N, C-alpha and C positions, 0 to 999 in steps of 0.2 A: 791676500785677499781682503783680510781684515782692515790693514790701511785704508784700501780703497773704499771700502763701506763705510769707514768713518768719516773720510774725506766728503763723500756723496751726502751723508747726512748732516755734516756741520754745513757746508754750503746750502743745502736746502732749507735749512732752519734760519740762518743767520748770514748767508751770503760771504763774501769777503773776511769779514768782521769774525764770523765764526770760525773760518778757517783760521786765521792768524792765532786765535783764542787756541786751536788745537793744535798747533805746529809743536809745542813740545811733546805731547801724547802720539801724534803722528810720527815725530823722530824716534822715541822709545819704541813704538810699532815696530817701524823699519828694522830698528836694531835688531830685535828679536826675530822678527822675521829673517833676517840674513843669517842668523846665530842658528837658526832653524835649519836651514836649507845645508849650511856648513856642517852641521851634526846629522842631519836626517841621510842626504845623499848617498855617503859611503855605506848607511845601512839600509838602502831601498831594497835589494834583494831581488829586484826585477830580471828577467829572462828575457827581454825582448829580441827578436831574432835580428841578429846583424848589429844589433846597437849596445846591449849592454852583458856584462858577465853575472853570474848568478851568485848573490851573496855580496860579500865587503869587496870592492874593486882592489885596496889595498892602500897602502899608506901614502899621503903626499906632502910636499913641504910645508900646507898650510894644518896639514891632517896627519902626525906624527905617529909611527907604529904603535908608539904606547899608549896611544887612546883607544887603539880597535881592540875590540874583544879578545881574549885568548881562542885559539885552535879556529881562528876564522877561515873561510873558504877562500882558497887561493886563486887571484886573479885569472883569467884565460876566457878563450872564445868559447860561446856556449850558443848553440841555436836551439831555441825552444818553437816550435812551428805554432802559430796560431791562425785560426781562420779568418782573422782579418788582417794580417802580416803586412799586406800589400802597402796600407796606409804608411807605415815607416819609413818607404822609403820613395814615397810619391806625395808630394805636397797635394797635388790636385787632388788625389783619392783622399787624403786625410782632410781638406777642407772641404768636398763635399759630403763626405760620410760622416762626419762630426756636424754639420748643419742639420743634416737631416735628424740625426740622433739629438740634437738641442731641440728640433720642434718635438720631436717626440716626447722628450723630457717634460716641454711646457702642457702638451696634452695630458700628460700623466698627472703632474701636479695640480691641473683643473680638475679633471675626471677621476683620478685615481685608478685609471682602466691602463692595462699594458703592462701591470707589475707582475716581475718574476724572479725566481731566485737567482736566475743567472741568464746571460745574453750572451747570444752571438750574430751580431749586427753584420748584415752585407754589406759588402763595400759598393759605394759609388764612386765610378773613377771618370764616368764621362760628363762632359760640359752639356751634354742634352739631358741626362738625369739629375746632374748635380745643380745647376742653374738655378732651377726652382726653388729647393730647399734652401740654398745661399739668399738668395733674393727676400725670401720670407723672414729670414733671420735678421737679416739687416733693416727690414723695415719693422720688424718688432724693436729693435734698437732705435730706429729712428722714431718710431710712436714713442718710446719711452722718454728719449733724449727731449722732444718736444713738451710731453707734459709735465717734465722735470723742470724745463725753463720757465713753464707757466705757474710754477709752485703747488702743482697738482702731486698730492699724495701719491696717487697711482703712480706718477712717474718715479719717484722716487722706489717705491715697491719694486716697479719692474726692473730697474736699473740694478738694485740690489739683488734682485735675484740671477739677473745674467752675471753679475761682478762674481756672486758666489758657485754659479757655475765654471767660471774660467778655470780652475784649478783641473776639471775633471775633462777639460775638452781638447787635452793630447796634445797642446801647446811644447808642453815637456813631454816627452813619450809615457803612457801609462800601459800598464800588462792589460788590465781591463777596462777596455774602450767604454763600457758602458754597464751603469750600475745602479740599483735603486737608491743605496746608501749615498749616491753622491748627490741625492735631491733633499737630503735633510737641511742643510743651511739655507738653499733656495728657496725651501717652503715659508720660512720667514719673510723674504721679500714678497713673495705671493700673498701672504697674509696682509702685509702691508698696503700692498697693491689694491687687494678685495675691499680693505677697510676705507682707502680714500675714494675707490668707485661708490661703496655705499653710502659713506657721509655726504657726498656731493649729491647722490640721489634722493637721498632723504632731507636735503635742504629744499629741494623743489617740490612742493605738494601735488604737481601734475605725476612724478615719478615715485612718489613717497612709497604708494602700496604695493606698485609693481616690483619697486626693489626688494621689500620685505619679502613678498613672496619668492621672487626669485631667489634672495640668499637664504631663504628655508627649505626650497627644492633642492638647492645645491647642498646644504648641511644634511638634507636627508638622503640624497643620492650618495654623498660620501659615506654617510653610517652605513648604509644598505651594503654598499662595495666592501667596507670593512669587516662585516658581521658574515658577509658571504664567505670571505677568505681566510676567516681566523681560525676555522678547524683545520685549516692546511697545516699550521705551524704545531699540530699534536705530538708530531713526531717526525722522523728525518724520511720516513716511508712515503707518509702523507704527503709531508712537503715535494720530495722529488718526483710522487708520481704526478702531483698537480703540472710542476715543471714541465715535465715530459708530455703531459696532457697537452700542453699548450703550445708547446713549441717541440714535435717528436724530432726535427732535424738538429737540436742542440746537443754534440758530443760531450760537453761536461755533466748536462744535465743526464745523460744517459748513462754515465759513467758514476754519477751519484747515487743515483736511484739503483743500479747495481749493487753498489757497496751497501745500500740500505737494506735489499733484499736478501743478499748473502749473510748481513748480521742476523736478519730474522729466521733464518734459516731455508730460505728458498733457493735452493743450488740453481736448478731448472731457470727460474726468470732471472737470478743474479746472473749466468752465464749470458742469456739471451740479451741483456741490455749491455753487456758490456762488449759483446760481439758487435752490437750496433753501433755503440759510441766508437769502435775502433773502424769501422766501416766507414763512417761518416766524416773520419779525418785522418786517411789513410799515410799522411806525410807526418803523424804524432807519435812518435816512438812509446810515449809513456801510455798512451791509449792500448797499445798491443801489449805493452808489460804488465797494465792492470788486467788483460784478457789473462795473460798468461797466469798471474796469481791467483786470479778466480778460477781456473783450472786446477791449478795444484789445491788450493784449497776445498775445492770439491771432490778431492781423490784422483783426479785426472792428470798425474804427473806426467806419463809420458806425453799426452798432449802440451802439458804446459811446457815440457823442455823443447818441444818441436817450436812452439810459437815464440818462446823466449829467443831461440837459436835464429829462428827468423828474422826476427827484429833484430838481433846482432849481426846478421848477416847485410839487412839493409842499411841499418845505421852502426858502421865499424866501429864509431869514434864514442858511441854510448855508453859512459862507463856504468850508468846502471843497469843497461843491458847486459854488460859484461858480468856484473855482479850476480845478477838474478840467474843467469847460465850456470856461473859456478857454483851459488847455493843450491840450484836444484840439482844438480849432476853429483853433487856430494851429499844430497839427502838421504839417498838410496831408495827403495822401494817406497811405492806410494801408499800413503794411508788410505783410512775409511773412508768415503764418500762423507759429507757433512749434509 
């Protein structure tokens, strides 16, 4: 993404002459990018259903075994069900879903609303539901290109924001298809776009006062959103309680809140949310195993054994389920509840 951003900025500033001057730097940046991809891919560790193995895939002619860390996980088939797993096998679902997410990103960057610690985006698989978001994203891109060609700073900023979003749009499969951290770099492009619009408005006497008022209201609104959300970060318990309040149907948020409650000594609450997480995504063995662990943590080992055994029966090839069943059977009598 960085070579593309540099190219956009150089051409905007000095046209073809600027690009020519930048070619040596672009060459270095491209080489660094290729090295990063070569170095990073075997360490990605994503468990994407039907696509990748967990951890290190293994050595290759370009990546000999001597370069891999010691005790690296062996390559193999591994299925990690995800609520949005359909997008990894359907091109249309991927395009439509990521178009909607891109629009949500743009809205979030503008208003600071819709932020959460975790997301469980719904899959958009039909043309009827997916055509409007796709058309809107293409319209935003077209508007950015038009402003850019007119040497409007807002066009450069908008294209920089979209360029910075490219790595997060699942062209290369991502484990988390939506995350607030993906907006850190695009926000720089949005800031450039806002500066361009404000600069143009201030140059016009008719719009100067209105532009200053709008900018002041925008900054005040963002400050208010920040002040309102900051207390959520005081602890894991407050953070995941807020996440569940915003999106109670999000399995991972429920699981994270369960863990926070257990560590705070609230076994009834922790078990309740662990059960909700497992019920929301019944095709995910990890959530059922976390429920089994929570049951054992709270002194209810017989129920924990039954839950772990049920998970192993449903997912007979799951190594984690087999290990937990073995450990619980060997643990002996249940300990006192916490």
